[in-house]
Structure formats: C-alpha cells, structure tokens
Backbone as a printed PyTorch tensor [residue, N CA C, xyz], in Angstrom:
tensor([[[-120.5060,   17.1480,   60.3170],
         [-121.1010,   18.3840,   59.8570],
         [-120.0480,   19.2920,   59.2070]],

        [[-118.8580,   19.3370,   59.8000],
         [-117.7930,   20.1690,   59.2740],
         [-117.3630,   19.6740,   57.8850]],

        [[-117.3170,   18.3320,   57.6830],
         [-116.9450,   17.7650,   56.3840],
         [-117.9780,   18.1310,   55.3180]],

        [[-119.2450,   18.1200,   55.6690],
         [-120.3090,   18.4690,   54.7290],
         [-120.1930,   19.9380,   54.3310]],

        [[-119.9080,   20.8030,   55.2940],
         [-119.7540,   22.2260,   55.0180],
         [-118.5650,   22.4760,   54.0850]],

        [[-117.4430,   21.8100,   54.3310],
         [-116.2590,   21.9650,   53.4870],
         [-116.5490,   21.4370,   52.0810]],

        [[-117.1780,   20.2750,   51.9880],
         [-117.5070,   19.6880,   50.6940],
         [-118.4560,   20.5920,   49.9020]],

        [[-119.4570,   21.1290,   50.5730],
         [-120.4040,   22.0420,   49.9260],
         [-119.6830,   23.2960,   49.4390]],

        [[-118.7850,   23.8370,   50.2420],
         [-118.0280,   25.0360,   49.8570],
         [-117.1620,   24.7670,   48.6290]],

        [[-116.5110,   23.6120,   48.5920],
         [-115.6610,   23.2550,   47.4580],
         [-116.4990,   23.1210,   46.1840]],

        [[-117.6630,   22.4920,   46.2900],
         [-118.5430,   22.3240,   45.1280],
         [-119.0150,   23.6800,   44.6140]],

        [[-119.4490,   24.5400,   45.5170],
         [-119.9240,   25.8710,   45.1220],
         [-118.7880,   26.6780,   44.5010]],

        [[-117.6100,   26.6480,   45.1020],
         [-116.4640,   27.3710,   44.5700],
         [-116.1030,   26.8600,   43.1730]],

        [[-116.1050,   25.5560,   42.9980],
         [-115.8190,   24.9740,   41.6820],
         [-116.8210,   25.4260,   40.6390]],

        [[-118.0900,   25.4630,   41.0070],
         [-119.1310,   25.9040,   40.0810],
         [-118.9410,   27.3710,   39.7130]],

        [[-118.6950,   28.2050,   40.7030],
         [-118.5260,   29.6400,   40.4660],
         [-117.3090,   29.9020,   39.5860]],

        [[-116.2020,   29.2250,   39.8390],
         [-114.9890,   29.4530,   39.0610],
         [-115.1120,   28.9380,   37.6320]],

        [[-115.8790,   27.8790,   37.4190],
         [-115.9970,   27.3190,   36.0760],
         [-117.0970,   27.9660,   35.2540]],

        [[-117.9740,   28.7290,   35.8540],
         [-119.1200,   29.2750,   35.1270],
         [-118.7450,   30.1400,   33.9340]],

        [[-117.7970,   31.0960,   34.0210],
         [-117.4830,   31.9080,   32.8400],
         [-116.9700,   31.0660,   31.6710]],

        [[-116.1310,   30.0850,   31.9390],
         [-115.6110,   29.2320,   30.8790],
         [-116.7280,   28.3870,   30.3040]],

        [[-117.5420,   27.8100,   31.1710],
         [-118.6400,   26.9540,   30.7520],
         [-119.6570,   27.7350,   29.9320]],

        [[-120.0170,   28.9070,   30.3840],
         [-121.0330,   29.6800,   29.6690],
         [-120.5170,   30.1520,   28.3160]],

        [[-119.2220,   30.4920,   28.2120],
         [-118.6810,   30.9230,   26.9290],
         [-118.7150,   29.7820,   25.9260]],

        [[-118.3970,   28.5540,   26.3780],
         [-118.4180,   27.4390,   25.4480],
         [-119.8350,   27.1150,   25.0100]],

        [[-120.8090,   27.3110,   25.8760],
         [-122.1970,   27.0750,   25.4880],
         [-122.6370,   28.0500,   24.4080]],

        [[-122.2300,   29.2770,   24.5320],
         [-122.6570,   30.3120,   23.5970],
         [-121.9820,   30.1460,   22.2450]],

        [[-120.7400,   29.7140,   22.2150],
         [-119.9830,   29.7710,   20.9800],
         [-119.9180,   28.4640,   20.2020]],

        [[-120.1510,   27.3080,   20.8170],
         [-120.0420,   26.0610,   20.0770],
         [-121.2120,   25.8230,   19.1510]],

        [[-122.3370,   26.3840,   19.4430],
         [-123.4550,   26.3240,   18.5140],
         [-124.1010,   27.7000,   18.5060]],

        [[-124.6650,   28.0460,   17.3850],
         [-125.2950,   29.3500,   17.2800],
         [-126.3790,   29.2570,   16.2270]],

        [[-127.1780,   30.2870,   16.1540],
         [-128.2750,   30.3090,   15.2070],
         [-128.4560,   31.7500,   14.7480]],

        [[-128.3800,   31.9590,   13.4530],
         [-128.5680,   33.3030,   12.9150],
         [-129.2700,   33.1990,   11.5650]],

        [[-130.2280,   34.0640,   11.3500],
         [-130.8170,   34.1870,   10.0240],
         [-129.9170,   35.1470,    9.2570]],

        [[-129.3090,   34.6460,    8.2080],
         [-128.3430,   35.4390,    7.4560],
         [-129.0970,   36.3840,    6.5190]],

        [[-129.3060,   37.5980,    7.0290],
         [-129.9220,   38.6520,    6.2150],
         [-129.4250,   39.9940,    6.7290]],

        [[-129.3510,   40.9910,    5.8430],
         [-128.8550,   42.3050,    6.2570],
         [-129.6230,   42.8540,    7.4550]],

        [[-128.8630,   43.4320,    8.3780],
         [-129.4450,   44.0180,    9.5790],
         [-129.3480,   43.1210,   10.7930]],

        [[-129.2750,   41.8100,   10.5800],
         [-129.1430,   40.8980,   11.7170],
         [-127.7090,   40.9050,   12.2270]],

        [[-127.5610,   40.6440,   13.5080],
         [-126.2340,   40.5740,   14.1170],
         [-125.7210,   39.1430,   14.0090]],

        [[-124.5080,   39.0070,   13.5080],
         [-123.8650,   37.6970,   13.4160],
         [-123.2480,   37.4180,   14.7810]],

        [[-123.6730,   36.3530,   15.4630],
         [-123.1950,   36.1130,   16.8270],
         [-121.7400,   35.6470,   16.8520]],

        [[-121.1150,   35.8100,   18.0130],
         [-119.7970,   35.2190,   18.1940],
         [-119.9610,   33.7110,   18.1180]],

        [[-118.9720,   33.0550,   17.5390],
         [-119.0350,   31.6080,   17.3950],
         [-117.6220,   31.0530,   17.4040]],

        [[-117.5130,   29.7420,   17.4670],
         [-116.2170,   29.0960,   17.4900],
         [-115.7990,   28.7170,   16.0790]],

        [[-114.6440,   29.1850,   15.6840],
         [-114.0250,   28.7820,   14.4260],
         [-113.0450,   27.6610,   14.7310]],

        [[-112.8470,   26.7550,   13.7780],
         [-111.8540,   25.7090,   13.9700],
         [-110.9010,   25.6770,   12.7880]],

        [[-109.6130,   25.7030,   13.1030],
         [-108.5830,   25.5940,   12.0780],
         [-108.5980,   24.1610,   11.5400]],

        [[-107.8950,   23.9290,   10.4560],
         [-107.8430,   22.5870,    9.8890],
         [-107.2220,   21.5740,   10.8440]],

        [[-106.3630,   22.0410,   11.7440],
         [-105.7560,   21.1280,   12.7150],
         [-106.6520,   20.8740,   13.9240]],

        [[-107.8510,   21.4520,   13.9260],
         [-108.8110,   21.2190,   15.0040],
         [-108.7770,   22.2460,   16.1210]],

        [[-107.7760,   23.1310,   16.1320],
         [-107.7220,   24.1590,   17.1740],
         [-108.9340,   25.0670,   17.0820]],

        [[-109.5290,   25.3500,   18.2270],
         [-110.7100,   26.2030,   18.2780],
         [-110.3130,   27.6350,   18.6290]],

        [[-110.9510,   28.5710,   17.9530],
         [-110.6870,   29.9870,   18.1690],
         [-112.0290,   30.7130,   18.1740]],

        [[-112.2270,   31.5820,   19.1450],
         [-113.4630,   32.3620,   19.1820],
         [-113.4120,   33.4550,   18.1210]],

        [[-114.5070,   33.6270,   17.4090],
         [-114.5330,   34.6200,   16.3290],
         [-114.1980,   36.0150,   16.8360]],

        [[-114.6250,   36.3330,   18.0530],
         [-114.3550,   37.6760,   18.5760],
         [-112.8690,   37.9100,   18.8140]],

        [[-112.0790,   36.8440,   18.8940],
         [-110.6320,   36.9960,   19.0470],
         [-109.9300,   37.0610,   17.6960]],

        [[-110.6060,   36.6180,   16.6500],
         [-110.0280,   36.6190,   15.3110],
         [-110.3800,   37.8940,   14.5560]],

        [[-111.6200,   38.3230,   14.6930],
         [-112.0980,   39.4730,   13.9330],
         [-111.8180,   40.7590,   14.6880]],

        [[-111.0010,   41.6160,   14.0960],
         [-110.7010,   42.9230,   14.6550],
         [-111.9640,   43.7650,   14.5710]],

        [[-112.4130,   44.2490,   15.6930],
         [-113.6790,   44.9870,   15.7370],
         [-113.6220,   46.3350,   15.0260]],

        [[-112.4520,   46.7520,   14.6000],
         [-112.3450,   48.0220,   13.8800],
         [-112.3740,   47.8370,   12.3660]],

        [[-112.6800,   46.6130,   11.9190],
         [-112.6730,   46.3190,   10.4890],
         [-113.9320,   45.5540,   10.0930]],

        [[-114.3070,   45.7090,    8.8360],
         [-115.3450,   44.8490,    8.2820],
         [-114.7660,   43.4390,    8.1340]],

        [[-115.6460,   42.4490,    8.1740],
         [-115.2210,   41.0560,    8.0760],
         [-115.9670,   40.3570,    6.9500]],

        [[-115.2220,   39.6700,    6.1020],
         [-115.8040,   38.8490,    5.0520],
         [-115.7190,   37.3910,    5.4840]],

        [[-116.8710,   36.7460,    5.5590],
         [-116.9390,   35.3170,    5.8500],
         [-117.4620,   34.6410,    4.5890]],

        [[-116.7420,   33.6410,    4.1180],
         [-117.1830,   32.9080,    2.9290],
         [-117.3660,   31.4440,    3.2990]],

        [[-118.5440,   30.9140,    3.0190],
         [-118.7790,   29.4740,    3.1240],
         [-118.4100,   28.8840,    1.7700]],

        [[-117.5310,   27.8830,    1.7780],
         [-117.0200,   27.3290,    0.5290],
         [-116.8440,   25.8180,    0.6550]],

        [[-116.5500,   25.1850,   -0.4760],
         [-116.2360,   23.7560,   -0.5120],
         [-115.2150,   23.5250,   -1.6190]],

        [[-114.2860,   22.6280,   -1.3820],
         [-113.2450,   22.4010,   -2.3880],
         [-113.8010,   21.7050,   -3.6270]],

        [[-114.9100,   21.0200,   -3.5170],
         [-115.5190,   20.3140,   -4.6520],
         [-116.4230,   21.2200,   -5.4930]],

        [[-116.6620,   22.4350,   -5.0460],
         [-117.6110,   23.3600,   -5.6820],
         [-116.9230,   24.1170,   -6.8280]],

        [[-117.3950,   23.9600,   -8.0870],
         [-116.7660,   24.6700,   -9.2100],
         [-116.7860,   26.1910,   -9.0530]],

        [[-117.8710,   26.7400,   -8.5200],
         [-117.9320,   28.1950,   -8.3300],
         [-116.9250,   28.6580,   -7.2840]],

        [[-116.7390,   27.8610,   -6.2360],
         [-115.7260,   28.1930,   -5.2200],
         [-114.3310,   28.1180,   -5.8300]],

        [[-114.1080,   27.1140,   -6.6680],
         [-112.8100,   26.9620,   -7.3240],
         [-112.4940,   28.1660,   -8.2110]],

        [[-113.5230,   28.7960,   -8.7260],
         [-113.3300,   30.0100,   -9.5210],
         [-113.1180,   31.2350,   -8.6260]],

        [[-113.8740,   31.3210,   -7.5310],
         [-113.8360,   32.5120,   -6.6810],
         [-112.6030,   32.5860,   -5.7850]],

        [[-112.1740,   31.4750,   -5.2190],
         [-111.1210,   31.5260,   -4.1950],
         [-109.7750,   32.0440,   -4.7050]],

        [[-109.3330,   31.7430,   -5.9290],
         [-108.1030,   32.3840,   -6.4130],
         [-108.2410,   33.9080,   -6.5370]],

        [[-109.4290,   34.3750,   -6.8950],
         [-109.6840,   35.8230,   -6.9530],
         [-109.6170,   36.4030,   -5.5410]],

        [[-110.2110,   35.6740,   -4.5910],
         [-110.1460,   36.1080,   -3.1910],
         [-108.6970,   36.1890,   -2.7260]],

        [[-107.8790,   35.2240,   -3.1010],
         [-106.4700,   35.2230,   -2.6880],
         [-105.7870,   36.5250,   -3.1090]],

        [[-105.9970,   36.9350,   -4.3440],
         [-105.3990,   38.1920,   -4.8230],
         [-105.9510,   39.3930,   -4.0540]],

        [[-107.2660,   39.4120,   -3.8480],
         [-107.9040,   40.5080,   -3.1090],
         [-107.4140,   40.5300,   -1.6620]],

        [[-107.2870,   39.3530,   -1.0620],
         [-106.8120,   39.2380,    0.3220],
         [-105.3980,   39.8110,    0.4650]],

        [[-104.5170,   39.4460,   -0.4320],
         [-103.1300,   39.9210,   -0.3420],
         [-103.0490,   41.4470,   -0.3530]],

        [[-103.9470,   42.0790,   -1.0870],
         [-103.9430,   43.5430,   -1.1870],
         [-104.7160,   44.2180,   -0.0580]],

        [[-105.5780,   43.4800,    0.6350],
         [-106.4890,   44.1000,    1.6050],
         [-106.4870,   43.4530,    2.9860]],

        [[-105.5360,   42.5740,    3.2690],
         [-105.5560,   41.8430,    4.5440],
         [-105.3910,   42.7460,    5.7570]],

        [[-104.8070,   43.9110,    5.5890],
         [-104.6860,   44.8370,    6.7150],
         [-105.9040,   45.7500,    6.8560]],

        [[-106.7280,   45.7790,    5.8320],
         [-107.9000,   46.6460,    5.8280],
         [-109.1610,   45.9260,    6.3240]],

        [[-109.2610,   44.6210,    6.0440],
         [-110.4470,   43.8350,    6.3940],
         [-110.0480,   42.5400,    7.0930]],

        [[-111.0150,   41.9360,    7.7860],
         [-110.8670,   40.5840,    8.3300],
         [-111.4170,   39.6010,    7.3000]],

        [[-110.8210,   38.4310,    7.2400],
         [-111.2620,   37.4000,    6.3000],
         [-111.3760,   36.0640,    7.0180]],

        [[-112.3770,   35.2830,    6.6360],
         [-112.5210,   33.9160,    7.1370],
         [-113.2210,   33.0910,    6.0730]],

        [[-112.5310,   32.0880,    5.5670],
         [-113.1490,   31.1510,    4.6350],
         [-113.4130,   29.8770,    5.4170]],

        [[-114.6870,   29.5100,    5.4900],
         [-115.0980,   28.3230,    6.2400],
         [-115.4670,   27.2440,    5.2270]],

        [[-114.6340,   26.2190,    5.1560],
         [-114.9290,   25.0950,    4.2660],
         [-115.9210,   24.1740,    4.9540]],

        [[-117.0280,   23.8990,    4.2550],
         [-118.0650,   23.0640,    4.8490],
         [-117.6440,   21.5990,    4.8280]],

        [[-118.1890,   20.8450,    5.7730],
         [-117.8480,   19.4330,    5.9170],
         [-118.6490,   18.5520,    4.9640]],

        [[-119.8380,   18.9870,    4.6100],
         [-120.7170,   18.1650,    3.7640],
         [-120.0570,   17.8340,    2.4290]],

        [[-119.9900,   16.5360,    2.1440],
         [-119.4240,   16.0830,    0.8800],
         [-117.9200,   16.2150,    0.8000]],

        [[-117.2770,   16.4030,    1.9250],
         [-115.8430,   16.6590,    1.9240],
         [-115.1760,   15.9910,    3.1230]],

        [[-113.9270,   16.3100,    3.3050],
         [-113.1820,   15.8650,    4.4870],
         [-112.0850,   16.8850,    4.7560]],

        [[-111.5940,   16.8430,    5.9640],
         [-110.5130,   17.7540,    6.3500],
         [-109.2890,   17.5290,    5.4500]],

        [[-109.0080,   16.2750,    5.1300],
         [-107.8500,   15.9460,    4.3020],
         [-107.9980,   16.5190,    2.8900]],

        [[-109.1900,   16.3980,    2.3110],
         [-109.4190,   16.9480,    0.9680],
         [-109.2420,   18.4640,    0.9620]],

        [[-109.7660,   19.1120,    1.9930],
         [-109.6340,   20.5720,    2.0820],
         [-108.1670,   20.9540,    2.2520]],

        [[-107.4540,   20.2640,    3.1360],
         [-106.0250,   20.5530,    3.3570],
         [-105.2370,   20.4270,    2.0590]],

        [[-105.4870,   19.3620,    1.3220],
         [-104.7850,   19.1650,    0.0480],
         [-105.1300,   20.2640,   -0.9520]],

        [[-106.3890,   20.6240,   -1.0270],
         [-106.8350,   21.6720,   -1.9500],
         [-106.1710,   23.0090,   -1.6130]],

        [[-106.1390,   23.3350,   -0.3420],
         [-105.5320,   24.5940,    0.1060],
         [-104.0400,   24.6100,   -0.2240]],

        [[-103.3460,   23.5090,    0.0540],
         [-101.9040,   23.4350,   -0.2330],
         [-101.6270,   23.5240,   -1.7300]],

        [[-102.4080,   22.7860,   -2.5250],
         [-102.2070,   22.7880,   -3.9780],
         [-102.3730,   24.1820,   -4.5760]],

        [[-103.2520,   24.9760,   -3.9950],
         [-103.5350,   26.3100,   -4.5280],
         [-102.7480,   27.4190,   -3.8420]],

        [[-102.0420,   27.0990,   -2.7770],
         [-101.2090,   28.0840,   -2.0920],
         [-101.9830,   29.2170,   -1.4430]],

        [[-103.1900,   28.9260,   -0.9810],
         [-104.0040,   29.9660,   -0.3510],
         [-103.3910,   30.4030,    0.9710]],

        [[-103.3890,   31.7180,    1.2000],
         [-102.8260,   32.2650,    2.4370],
         [-103.8750,   32.9570,    3.2990]],

        [[-105.0940,   33.1270,    2.7890],
         [-106.1480,   33.7500,    3.5940],
         [-106.5310,   32.8110,    4.7400]],

        [[-107.1060,   33.3380,    5.8160],
         [-107.4700,   32.5090,    6.9720],
         [-108.5120,   31.4470,    6.5960]],

        [[-108.1750,   30.2010,    6.9140],
         [-109.0050,   29.0640,    6.5240],
         [-109.4580,   28.3110,    7.7650]],

        [[-110.7390,   27.9690,    7.7610],
         [-111.3510,   27.2180,    8.8600],
         [-112.1570,   26.0750,    8.2670]],

        [[-112.4370,   25.0730,    9.1000],
         [-113.1840,   23.8980,    8.6590],
         [-114.4200,   23.7520,    9.5300]],

        [[-115.5170,   23.4270,    8.9030],
         [-116.8000,   23.3370,    9.6020],
         [-116.9910,   21.9440,   10.2070]],

        [[-116.2060,   21.6470,   11.2470],
         [-116.3310,   20.3660,   11.9380],
         [-117.7610,   20.1900,   12.4330]],

        [[-118.3110,   19.0420,   12.1960],
         [-119.6590,   18.6830,   12.6680],
         [-120.7530,   19.6040,   12.1390]],

        [[-120.4920,   20.3170,   11.0620],
         [-121.5020,   21.1780,   10.4130],
         [-122.0700,   22.2570,   11.3280]],

        [[-121.3160,   22.6890,   12.3140],
         [-121.8050,   23.7090,   13.2490],
         [-122.1030,   25.0160,   12.5170]],

        [[-121.1970,   25.4460,   11.6550],
         [-121.3840,   26.7180,   10.9430],
         [-122.5510,   26.6350,    9.9640]],

        [[-122.5780,   25.6080,    9.1360],
         [-123.6200,   25.5090,    8.1140],
         [-124.9950,   25.3210,    8.7510]],

        [[-125.0680,   24.5790,    9.8490],
         [-126.3520,   24.4110,   10.5460],
         [-126.7710,   25.6930,   11.2560]],

        [[-125.8110,   26.4080,   11.8320],
         [-126.1200,   27.6460,   12.5530],
         [-126.5780,   28.7720,   11.6480]],

        [[-126.0970,   28.7510,   10.4060],
         [-126.4760,   29.7950,    9.4540],
         [-127.5930,   29.3490,    8.5090]],

        [[-127.8030,   28.0620,    8.4410],
         [-128.8040,   27.4680,    7.5370],
         [-128.5520,   27.8630,    6.0730]],

        [[-127.2830,   28.0110,    5.7250],
         [-126.9490,   28.3260,    4.3380],
         [-127.2510,   27.1200,    3.4610]],

        [[-127.6990,   27.3970,    2.2560],
         [-128.0960,   26.3220,    1.3530],
         [-127.2000,   26.2030,    0.1310]],

        [[-126.2650,   27.1170,   -0.0340],
         [-125.4630,   27.1200,   -1.2450],
         [-124.0660,   27.6580,   -0.9520]],

        [[-123.1030,   27.1500,   -1.7100],
         [-121.7440,   27.6810,   -1.6520],
         [-121.3390,   28.0710,   -3.0660]],

        [[-120.5480,   29.1000,   -3.2260],
         [-120.0810,   29.9860,   -2.1690],
         [-121.1680,   30.9660,   -1.7190]],

        [[-121.1370,   31.2600,   -0.4350],
         [-121.9520,   32.3340,    0.1230],
         [-121.0030,   33.3070,    0.7990]],

        [[-121.0720,   34.5600,    0.3910],
         [-120.2310,   35.6260,    0.9320],
         [-121.0610,   36.4610,    1.8890]],

        [[-120.5870,   36.6080,    3.1150],
         [-121.2940,   37.3730,    4.1420],
         [-120.3550,   38.4730,    4.6220]],

        [[-120.8030,   39.7080,    4.5420],
         [-120.0070,   40.8410,    5.0130],
         [-120.6430,   41.3800,    6.2800]],

        [[-119.8430,   41.4700,    7.3410],
         [-120.3390,   42.0300,    8.5990],
         [-119.5230,   43.2670,    8.9510]],

        [[-120.1800,   44.2000,    9.6320],
         [-119.4890,   45.4360,   10.0020],
         [-118.7390,   45.2550,   11.3190]],

        [[-118.2200,   46.3550,   11.8310],
         [-117.4040,   46.3390,   13.0410],
         [-118.1820,   45.8960,   14.2760]],

        [[-119.5060,   45.9320,   14.2100],
         [-120.3630,   45.5190,   15.3300],
         [-121.0360,   44.1770,   15.0730]],

        [[-120.5040,   43.4160,   14.1170],
         [-121.0220,   42.0940,   13.7390],
         [-122.3940,   42.1420,   13.0790]],

        [[-122.8030,   43.3000,   12.6140],
         [-124.0860,   43.4180,   11.9160],
         [-123.8800,   43.0390,   10.4500]],

        [[-124.7460,   42.1690,    9.9450],
         [-124.6530,   41.7430,    8.5530],
         [-125.0420,   42.9200,    7.6560]],

        [[-124.1280,   43.2890,    6.7520],
         [-124.4050,   44.4320,    5.8800],
         [-124.5270,   44.0450,    4.4070]],

        [[-124.0490,   42.8600,    4.0420],
         [-124.1650,   42.4390,    2.6510],
         [-124.0410,   40.9240,    2.5680]],

        [[-124.7680,   40.3460,    1.6240],
         [-124.7340,   38.9010,    1.3890],
         [-124.7590,   38.6850,   -0.1120]],

        [[-123.9420,   37.7560,   -0.5670],
         [-123.9990,   37.3830,   -1.9720],
         [-123.8430,   35.8770,   -2.0750]],

        [[-124.8470,   35.2360,   -2.6510],
         [-124.7900,   33.7980,   -2.8980],
         [-124.4150,   33.6250,   -4.3580]],

        [[-123.2840,   33.0020,   -4.5980],
         [-122.8000,   32.8310,   -5.9650],
         [-121.3430,   33.2400,   -6.0580]],

        [[-120.8570,   33.2910,   -7.2630],
         [-119.4370,   33.5150,   -7.5090],
         [-119.1130,   34.9900,   -7.6810]],

        [[-118.0980,   35.4340,   -6.9650],
         [-117.5060,   36.7480,   -7.2190],
         [-116.3460,   36.4850,   -8.1760]],

        [[-116.4080,   37.0910,   -9.3580],
         [-115.5170,   36.7310,  -10.4550],
         [-114.2090,   37.5050,  -10.5290]],

        [[-114.1590,   38.6890,   -9.9220],
         [-112.9370,   39.4920,  -10.0400],
         [-112.8190,   40.4350,   -8.8420]],

        [[-111.6610,   41.0660,   -8.7430],
         [-111.3970,   41.9400,   -7.5990],
         [-112.3340,   43.1400,   -7.5500]],

        [[-112.7350,   43.6610,   -8.7030],
         [-113.6760,   44.7890,   -8.7050],
         [-115.0050,   44.3930,   -8.0790]],

        [[-115.4540,   43.1660,   -8.3140],
         [-116.6930,   42.7020,   -7.6920],
         [-116.5250,   42.5970,   -6.1760]],

        [[-115.3420,   42.1630,   -5.7140],
         [-115.0830,   42.1500,   -4.2640],
         [-115.1220,   43.5720,   -3.7120]],

        [[-114.4880,   44.5170,   -4.4130],
         [-114.4980,   45.9150,   -3.9630],
         [-115.9240,   46.4390,   -3.8600]],

        [[-116.7450,   46.1630,   -4.8630],
         [-118.1430,   46.6010,   -4.8480],
         [-118.9070,   45.9490,   -3.7020]],

        [[-118.6000,   44.7050,   -3.4120],
         [-119.2700,   43.9900,   -2.3270],
         [-118.9910,   44.6590,   -0.9810]],

        [[-117.7860,   45.2050,   -0.8310],
         [-117.4010,   45.8560,    0.4230],
         [-117.9550,   47.2740,    0.5460]],

        [[-118.4490,   47.8600,   -0.5320],
         [-118.9460,   49.2460,   -0.4790],
         [-120.3520,   49.3170,    0.0550]]])
C-alpha cells in the first residue's frame, strides 16, 4: 500500500510540474487565426533556419508594432519587396519588430538559407517548418504583410508587393 501511495504521488507531482511546459507547447505549436483587422494574432512558435524554436511573445517587444511578412524565395514579388524591406529594417529596427517567415511550400530550408546569404538580409528570418504558420493563418498568397499592434491586434494587412520605403511607412501609419 505504501508503494502505491508513493508511486501515485510521484505521478501526480510529475504531471503538475510538467503542465505549464506542456500547455505552452500545445498553445504555440499550432494556432488558428483569421487574418483580418481587429482580430488578435495569437502567440505562436517561430523557428529559425537552424530549427531553434522561439515563442513569438519572447521575440516581439510588446511596446512596438510588429511587421510579419509571409514570403518565399521563389516568389518574384518577394524578390522585389525584401531588398526594400532590408533598407527599411536597417532604419527602423529599433522602432518596430520584424519577422519574415519563409514558407515551406515549393521550397526548402537550404534554398532559403542560400537566398538569404546571397542577398545579405539582416532582418529576423524564420522558416515555416511543416507549414504551421501558413496553415494557421490560411494565407493564400505571398508576399503577405501583416501589421500587429502592441497587443497583438491585427491593424493592417497588405497582400502584394510593397515597392519602396514610403509604402512601408504608409503601411505602418
């Protein structure tokens, strides 16, 4: 009887101690949001090109607006927009949060890594392993620019190419 009580206590303690970690991973590894102004963009897991996982709430400073761009290295419109973003990012990286999420569809981590290196991009880059981001947002086109406020509320969306820094500035207003 004493062994059963000890075993039960150990199991319960293990469950209680693991619950916060377990529940956070459940919430952030998959998500679902209708991308439209007024909706709250949920916390989710971002993955660097090396596979490291980072929670969005740890990356995005809550005192700044955040620009999330869904992109692909094979996309001609993305190839036009991302160099413009690089210039805008260099001038505004302390003012806003940035995250470019390269989608997995039609691509590979290696192709994205090579594209990023060839172009010398310095803005924060993530890869959509297993299509978690694209499935969670149900985006149908790249590039898609999503602007969220300090409370993760979607305030602006633009599907298509932003051609110059003035267009980025207008997007943030």
